[in-house]
N, C-alpha and C positions, 0 to 999 in steps of 0.2 A: 504494500500500500504506500503510494507516494506521500511524502510529508507536505505540510503547508509550504508555500513559496515565500521564503524569507532569506534575504541576503543583506549585504552592507548597503545596497542601493535602494531596495524597496521591500515591503512586506505586504503579502496578500493572504489573508485568512478570512474565515466567515465572520470574524469579530473585529478585524482591523485591516485597513488599507492605508499604507503610508509610503511616501516617496513617489517618484516617477516610474510608473509600471512599464516594464519591458514585456509586451504581450507575447512576442515570439518566444522569449525565454520561459514565460509561464507555460507555454505548450510543452516544452521539454520537461519541465518539472512536474506538471500534472499528467503528462502522457496523453494529451488530447491531440486531435488532428485539425489542421487548418482547413476551412471549407474550400473546396475546389470550385473552379468556374462552372463546372458541370452541375454540381450540387446547387449552387446559387441560382443557376438558370432553371432548375427544376422546382424551386420553391413556389407554391401556389400564390398567385397574386403579386409576386415581385415587390414585396414591401421594401421601402427605402432602407430600413435597418438591416436588411439582408443584403440587398444589392450594393450597399455602400460599406459592407463588412463591419458594421457595428456588432452584429452577431457574426463572429469571425472564425469560430472553431466549434468542435463537438465530438461526439462519439455515436456511432450507429445511426448517423443522420440518414444514410441511404435507405435503411430499412423503414424509417418513418416516412420518407418521401415516396417510396414505392407504394406503401399502403395508402397514403393520403391521395396520391395521384391515381390510384386504382379504385377509389371509392370505398375502401375497406374501413372498418372501425379504427379510429385513432383518438388519442387523448393528449392533453397538455396539462402539466402541473406547474403552477407558478404561484408563490405565496407571499405573505407579508407578515413581518413581525411588528405588532402594534405597540410601539413605545413612544410615539409622538405623532404630530401631524405629518401628512404625506406631502412630499415635494415631487418635482418633475422626475427625478431619478427613480423614485418609487413607482410612479404610475405608468411610465412608458412601456414596461414589459407587459402590463395588463392590456393596454391598447393593441400591442402586437399580438397577444394571444387572442383578443377579440377578432382581429383581422384574419388570423388563421382559422378561427372557428367559422367565420363567414365564408371562407374559401373552401373549407373541407368538411364542415359539419362536425368538427372535433368536439368531444366532451372536454370541458375545461374544469379542472379542480383547483380551487384556491384555498389552501390551508392558512389559517391565521394562528400563528404560534404564540399565543398569549402566555403560555407556560414558560417558553424559552425566555421571553423578555423579562418575566419575573425573576428568573435565575440570573440574568445578566445585567439588569438595570436596577438602579436604586429607586425603584418605584413600588408603590403598594399595589395590591391586587385591584383595589378600587380604581386607582389611577389608570392602570393598564386596561381595565374594563371600559373606562370612558374613552380611551384612545381606540379601543377595539370598535366601539360603536361609531365613532367619528370616521375611522378608516373604512368601516363597512359602508357607510353612506357614499364615500368616494368610489368604492369598488362597484356598488350598484349603479352609480352614475356612468360608469364605463359603457354599460349597455349590453352586457352579455345576454345570450339567449337563455332564459331561465329553464327551458326544457333540457338543455344540454350543459348546464353549469351547476356545480355544487360548491358551495362555500362552507368549509369545515372549520369550526373553532375548537381548538384542542380541549379547553375546559368544558365547553358546552356540549361537545360531541365525544366525551370520554367513553361512552358506552361502546363506541366503535374504535376510536383511536387507541385507547389503553390496551384492550385485549390483543390488538394487532402488534402494538409496540412490545408487549410482553413476549409474544411469539417470536418476533424478530430479534429481540435483545439476547435471547439464548444463543444466537448464531454470531454474535459480535463479542470478541474478547476485549477485556479492558486494555490490553496492550495495543490492539488494533485501533481502538478508539483514541488512545493517547497519541499514537503515531499519526493519526489523521488530524486531530484537533489540538494536540498539546494537553498538558495536565489541567484538568478542570478545576475551577474555583470552588465547586460544591458538587454534592452527589446528584443534584438535579441535572446538571450539565453532563454528568457521566451517563445518565439514562436518556437524555434528550435525543441523541442520534438515532435511537430505536424508534422514537416518535417520528422523526423526520423520514425514516425508511417507510413507516406506515403511510405518511403523506404521499410519498412518491409511487408507491405500489398500489394505493387504494383504487385508482380507476380500473385496473385490471382485475382486482378482487370483486368489484361491482359488476363490470361489463364483460368479464371473461378475458382470456389472454389476447392481447393485441399490441400494436406498436404505440408506445407512449413516449412523449418527449418532454423534457424539462427545459424551457427557455429561461435562462438564469444568468445573472452577472457572474463573472468568472470567479469572484471571491467565494461564491457559494458552491463551487464545484465539489468540494469534499463531501457534501451531503449526497450528491449523485454517485460519486465513486463508491461510497459505502453501500448505498442502496443497490447498486449494480452487483456488488460482491454477494449480498444476501440473495438477490434475485436469481443468482446462478446456482443456488443450493437446490438439490433435487426435491427437497421438502415442499417447495412452492411452485405452483403451476402458473408462473408469470415469466415474461420476457424481461431482460434488462432494459430499464428505461433509457432512451437516448438522451443525450445532453446537447443543448445548443447554448454556447457560451458567448456572452456579450462583453464588450469593452464598457468602461464606466463613462456615464455622462460627466463631463468635466466640472469641477468646481469653477465658480466665476473667476477666482483668482489664479487659475492655472491647473497644473497636473493634480491627479487624484480623482476621487469620485464625489459627486454632489452629496453632501451630508447634512443631516439634521442636527449634528452636534459639532462642537469645535468653533473656530473663529471664522471659517469660510462661510460667506452668506449663501443661502440656498433660495431657490424660487419655489414657494409653497403653492399648493393648489388653491389656497385662500387669497393669494396676492391679487390685488386689482391691477388694472392697466397702468396706473400711475406708479404703483410700487414696482412692477416689473420693469418699467422704463427706467426708474431711478436706480434699481439694483444693477441692471445691465450697463447703463451709461457710466455709473460710478465705479462698479467693481469688476466688470468683465475684462479679463486680461486682453490686451490689444496686441495684434501683430503688426501694427502700424509704426511708423517712425516717430521720433520724438518731436519733430517740428513739421509744420505744414509744408515748407519748401522741401525738406528731406523726403517727406512722404510722396509729394508730387514727382520728385526726381527719381526715387529708388523704389517706390511702391511698398506694399505691406506683404506679410506672410500669412495667408489664410490657414495654413496648417497648424499654427500655434494660436491663432486668434479664437477666443472662446465664443464670440458672437457667431463667427462663421461655423464653428463646430456645432453649436446648437442647431443651426439651420441644416447642417449636413447629417446630424444624428437622426433628426426626425421632422423638423418643422418646415422644411422646404421640400415638398414632394417632387417638384419638377427638376429633373437633372440638368436640363439646358439652362434654366434660371440660376441654379446653383453654380454651374460652371461659368456663366457670365459674371456673376458676382465675384468669383475667385479671380477671373481674368482682369476685371476692372480694379480689383484691390491690388493685385500684383503690379499693374501698370501705374498705379497712383491716381487713377481717375476717381476711384471710390475711396472716400475718407473713412477713417475708423469710426467716427461718430455716426456716419451714414449707415455703415454696416451694422453697428449696434442698434440703430433705430429700426432697421429692417428686421433684425432678429427679435427685438422687443415687441414689435407689432405682431409677428407671427405667434410668438409665445403667448402674448396677451389674448389673441383671438382664440387660441386653443383653450386657455384657462377660462375665458368667459363662457364658451360653449359647455365646458365641463361643469362649471358652477350652475349654469342654467338647468342642466339635467339634475344636478344634485338637489337644487332647491325644489324641484318638482316631486321629490321623494317625500311621501307622507309619513304615516306611522311606520317606524323602522321595523318593528316586529312583523307587521303584516307584509311589508315590502320584501323582507328577508325570507319569509316562509317558502316561496316557490324555489328558492335556491338551496334549501336544506335537503339533506339525504332523506329519502322516503323510508318508511318502515321496512318495505321490501328490500331496498338497497342496503339498509343497515344490517338486515338479517343475512344477506348474501355476503357482505363484507366481513362480518365477524367470524372468527375461527369456529369450526364445528364443535359443538358441545358447550360453547360459552353461553351463559344465561341460565340462571337457576331453574326456571320453569319453561325454557324453550323446548 
């Protein structure tokens, strides 16, 4: 089992990302494969996050693509740890999953790991519960198909999650867990990887053996590796879940990932247009030159410019427009402030549409109900013999 990616230059673990990440080096350390041109061309719908290699690597992607393009059953699993308000970096994978659901009819499973956040954050269960409810509103606002989407909250759905985690935990040694995650701070974190395995294998336990994929930021890859190890055991009638690994949406002040903690400002789903414009104009790292004359003469570098990276990651769908902006920036015709304004406008449009859908959500319990596991699905997922009177 490969260890977490830590070196003198950068650190990437499920709980910390520090330094300027070398994504190719990560592939060597994690043992994943870079997406090929052929694989990218076969992705249904040609989402910009795939064709621009934001999702840049994976495992067993071919098997998922073959099933998806043949009309067979497929599923996606991508989750959320509710320890604070959601920002852009949190929500984009869910919009990507919605896109694939629309293109393929995929079942989408969204685990909310409120238990993990209690183990890792200095927050009470009540505080995490409130974040869970607020995050849930944002997830519902994405607009998943309720017939094909299940949102699973660990503490609320313990009747399913816990028996599965118990079953899987028996097949993971403490040494394997520590080699994957490091030495845990508490016994809860020792057990949590088994819960994560339950998340990732749950769609197959409900719908039968099929190609499942986990579109996930590369720092979360250890969870998938461990689930793939357990899925390979003869005791379980499941396939190894495929992994689709993404780069990080950059922080406004440069390398790293957009975070809800630390000094780097993030763009939150609650930010209005004026706030987005202020954050990007004030904080977004510029690839432009230090003076207007120098910029007009030498041009800027879009590859390091955060405003341009926001457009390239997700917010400018048209490739020709994106390339035109890059060319004008390199030539010096487009100024840094103008590029920031273009990015802020696109991001603000996205957030306004998201908030409008969020505000239309009424009673949360009633709106959430269609996305919960049905009694039949719960019975199919639980290990045989679990339940005192079943």
